GUTORLO-127246 format. One line per 8 residues: number of its first residue (from 1); their letters; for each residue x, y, z of N, C-alpha, C. Coordinates in nm, 2 decimals. Layout:
# residues N
NUM = a = X,Y,Z,X,Y,Z,X,Y,Z  ...
This chain:
# residues 81
1 = xxxxxxxx = -0.30,-1.69,1.63,-0.34,-1.77,1.51,-0.46,-1.71,1.44  -0.54,-1.63,1.51,-0.65,-1.56,1.45,-0.61,-1.47,1.33  -0.49,-1.41,1.35,-0.45,-1.32,1.24,-0.41,-1.40,1.12  -0.37,-1.52,1.13,-0.34,-1.60,1.01,-0.47,-1.63,0.93  -0.57,-1.66,1.01,-0.70,-1.69,0.94,-0.75,-1.56,0.87  -0.74,-1.45,0.94,-0.78,-1.32,0.88,-0.71,-1.30,0.75  -0.58,-1.32,0.75,-0.49,-1.29,0.64,-0.53,-1.39,0.52  -0.55,-1.52,0.55,-0.59,-1.61,0.45,-0.73,-1.57,0.39
9 = xxxxxxxx = -0.82,-1.54,0.47,-0.95,-1.50,0.42,-0.95,-1.37,0.34  -0.87,-1.28,0.38,-0.85,-1.15,0.31,-0.79,-1.17,0.17  -0.69,-1.26,0.17,-0.62,-1.29,0.04,-0.71,-1.35,-0.06  -0.79,-1.45,-0.01,-0.89,-1.52,-0.10,-0.99,-1.42,-0.15  -1.04,-1.34,-0.06,-1.15,-1.24,-0.09,-1.09,-1.14,-0.19  -0.97,-1.09,-0.17,-0.91,-1.00,-0.26,-0.88,-1.05,-0.40  -0.84,-1.18,-0.40,-0.82,-1.24,-0.53,-0.95,-1.26,-0.61  -1.05,-1.30,-0.54,-1.18,-1.31,-0.61,-1.23,-1.18,-0.66
17 = xxxxxxxx = -1.22,-1.07,-0.58,-1.26,-0.94,-0.63,-1.17,-0.89,-0.74  -1.05,-0.92,-0.73,-0.96,-0.88,-0.84,-0.99,-0.95,-0.97  -1.02,-1.08,-0.97,-1.05,-1.15,-1.09,-1.19,-1.10,-1.14  -1.28,-1.08,-1.06,-1.41,-1.03,-1.10,-1.40,-0.88,-1.15  -1.33,-0.80,-1.08,-1.32,-0.66,-1.12,-1.24,-0.64,-1.24  -1.15,-0.73,-1.28,-1.06,-0.71,-1.40,-1.15,-0.70,-1.52  -1.26,-0.77,-1.52,-1.35,-0.76,-1.64,-1.45,-0.65,-1.64  -1.47,-0.59,-1.52,-1.58,-0.49,-1.50,-1.53,-0.35,-1.49
25 = xxxxxxxx = -1.40,-0.33,-1.46,-1.35,-0.19,-1.44,-1.21,-0.18,-1.49  -1.16,-0.06,-1.47,-1.02,-0.03,-1.51,-0.92,-0.10,-1.42  -0.81,-0.14,-1.48,-0.71,-0.21,-1.40,-0.66,-0.13,-1.28  -0.64,0.00,-1.29,-0.60,0.09,-1.18,-0.69,0.08,-1.06  -0.82,0.09,-1.09,-0.92,0.09,-0.99,-0.92,-0.05,-0.91  -0.90,-0.15,-0.99,-0.90,-0.29,-0.93,-0.78,-0.30,-0.83  -0.66,-0.24,-0.87,-0.55,-0.25,-0.79,-0.57,-0.16,-0.66  -0.63,-0.05,-0.67,-0.66,0.03,-0.55,-0.75,-0.04,-0.46
33 = xxxxxxxx = -0.86,-0.10,-0.52,-0.95,-0.18,-0.43,-0.88,-0.30,-0.36  -0.79,-0.36,-0.43,-0.71,-0.47,-0.37,-0.63,-0.42,-0.26  -0.57,-0.30,-0.28,-0.48,-0.24,-0.17,-0.57,-0.21,-0.05  -0.68,-0.15,-0.07,-0.77,-0.11,0.04,-0.82,-0.23,0.11  -0.85,-0.34,0.04,-0.89,-0.47,0.10,-0.78,-0.52,0.19  -0.66,-0.52,0.14,-0.55,-0.58,0.21,-0.52,-0.49,0.34  -0.53,-0.36,0.33,-0.51,-0.28,0.44,-0.62,-0.29,0.55  -0.74,-0.32,0.50,-0.85,-0.34,0.59,-0.83,-0.47,0.67
41 = xxxxxxxx = -0.78,-0.57,0.60,-0.75,-0.70,0.67,-0.64,-0.68,0.77  -0.53,-0.61,0.74,-0.42,-0.58,0.83,-0.47,-0.50,0.95  -0.55,-0.41,0.93,-0.61,-0.33,1.04,-0.69,-0.41,1.13  -0.77,-0.50,1.08,-0.85,-0.59,1.17,-0.76,-0.68,1.25  -0.65,-0.73,1.19,-0.56,-0.82,1.26,-0.50,-0.75,1.38  -0.45,-0.62,1.35,-0.39,-0.55,1.46,-0.49,-0.51,1.57  -0.62,-0.48,1.53,-0.72,-0.45,1.63,-0.74,-0.58,1.72  -0.75,-0.69,1.65,-0.77,-0.81,1.73,-0.66,-0.84,1.83
49 = xxxxxxxx = -0.54,-0.82,1.78,-0.42,-0.84,1.87,-0.42,-0.74,1.98  -0.44,-0.62,1.96,-0.44,-0.52,2.06,-0.55,-0.54,2.17  -0.67,-0.58,2.12,-0.78,-0.60,2.21,-0.75,-0.72,2.30  -0.69,-0.83,2.23,-0.66,-0.95,2.31,-0.55,-0.93,2.41  -0.45,-0.85,2.38,-0.33,-0.84,2.46,-0.34,-0.72,2.55  -0.43,-0.63,2.53,-0.44,-0.51,2.60,-0.39,-0.39,2.52  -0.42,-0.27,2.55,-0.38,-0.16,2.47,-0.32,-0.05,2.56  -0.20,-0.06,2.59,-0.14,0.03,2.69,-0.12,0.18,2.63
57 = xxxxxxxx = -0.12,0.19,2.50,-0.10,0.32,2.44,-0.22,0.38,2.37  -0.34,0.31,2.40,-0.46,0.36,2.34,-0.46,0.37,2.19  -0.40,0.26,2.13,-0.40,0.26,1.98,-0.53,0.21,1.92  -0.61,0.14,2.00,-0.73,0.08,1.94,-0.82,0.19,1.88  -0.83,0.31,1.95,-0.92,0.41,1.90,-0.86,0.47,1.77  -0.73,0.48,1.75,-0.67,0.53,1.63,-0.69,0.42,1.52  -0.68,0.30,1.55,-0.70,0.19,1.45,-0.85,0.18,1.41  -0.94,0.21,1.50,-1.08,0.21,1.47,-1.11,0.32,1.36
65 = xxxxxxxx = -1.05,0.44,1.38,-1.06,0.55,1.29,-1.01,0.51,1.15  -0.89,0.44,1.15,-0.83,0.40,1.02,-0.92,0.29,0.96  -0.97,0.20,1.03,-1.06,0.09,0.98,-1.19,0.15,0.92  -1.24,0.25,0.99,-1.37,0.31,0.94,-1.34,0.38,0.80  -1.23,0.45,0.79,-1.19,0.52,0.67,-1.17,0.42,0.56  -1.10,0.31,0.59,-1.07,0.21,0.48,-1.20,0.15,0.44  -1.29,0.12,0.53,-1.42,0.06,0.49,-1.50,0.16,0.40  -1.50,0.29,0.44,-1.57,0.39,0.36,-1.51,0.39,0.22
73 = xxxxxxxx = -1.38,0.39,0.20,-1.31,0.39,0.07,-1.34,0.27,0.00  -1.34,0.15,0.06,-1.37,0.02,0.00,-1.51,0.03,-0.06  -1.61,0.07,0.02,-1.75,0.08,-0.03,-1.76,0.18,-0.15  -1.70,0.29,-0.14,-1.70,0.38,-0.25,-1.64,0.33,-0.38  -1.53,0.26,-0.36,-1.46,0.20,-0.48,-1.55,0.09,-0.54  -1.61,0.01,-0.46,-1.70,-0.10,-0.51,-1.82,-0.04,-0.58  -1.88,0.07,-0.53,-2.00,0.13,-0.59,-1.96,0.19,-0.73  -1.83,0.24,-0.74,-1.79,0.31,-0.86,-1.75,0.21,-0.97
81 = x = -1.73,0.08,-0.93,-1.69,-0.02,-1.03,-1.81,-0.09,-1.09
């Protein structure tokens, strides 16, 4: 059930950013930021699930790398807009 809450929070946050960004920056950049935000939420969901259920294939470390990259890109896109 935690993943459903993450998804709901991410959708609301993404919509608010999209609405706000549409007036401040180019539409393409807003779409990319929305995509990065959605991928960040999905990555967090999978990390939570793997940590809760165990990680037999050591995927957590790979997902942590992906999450760090997504957060870096999100921060850069926000600063650029």
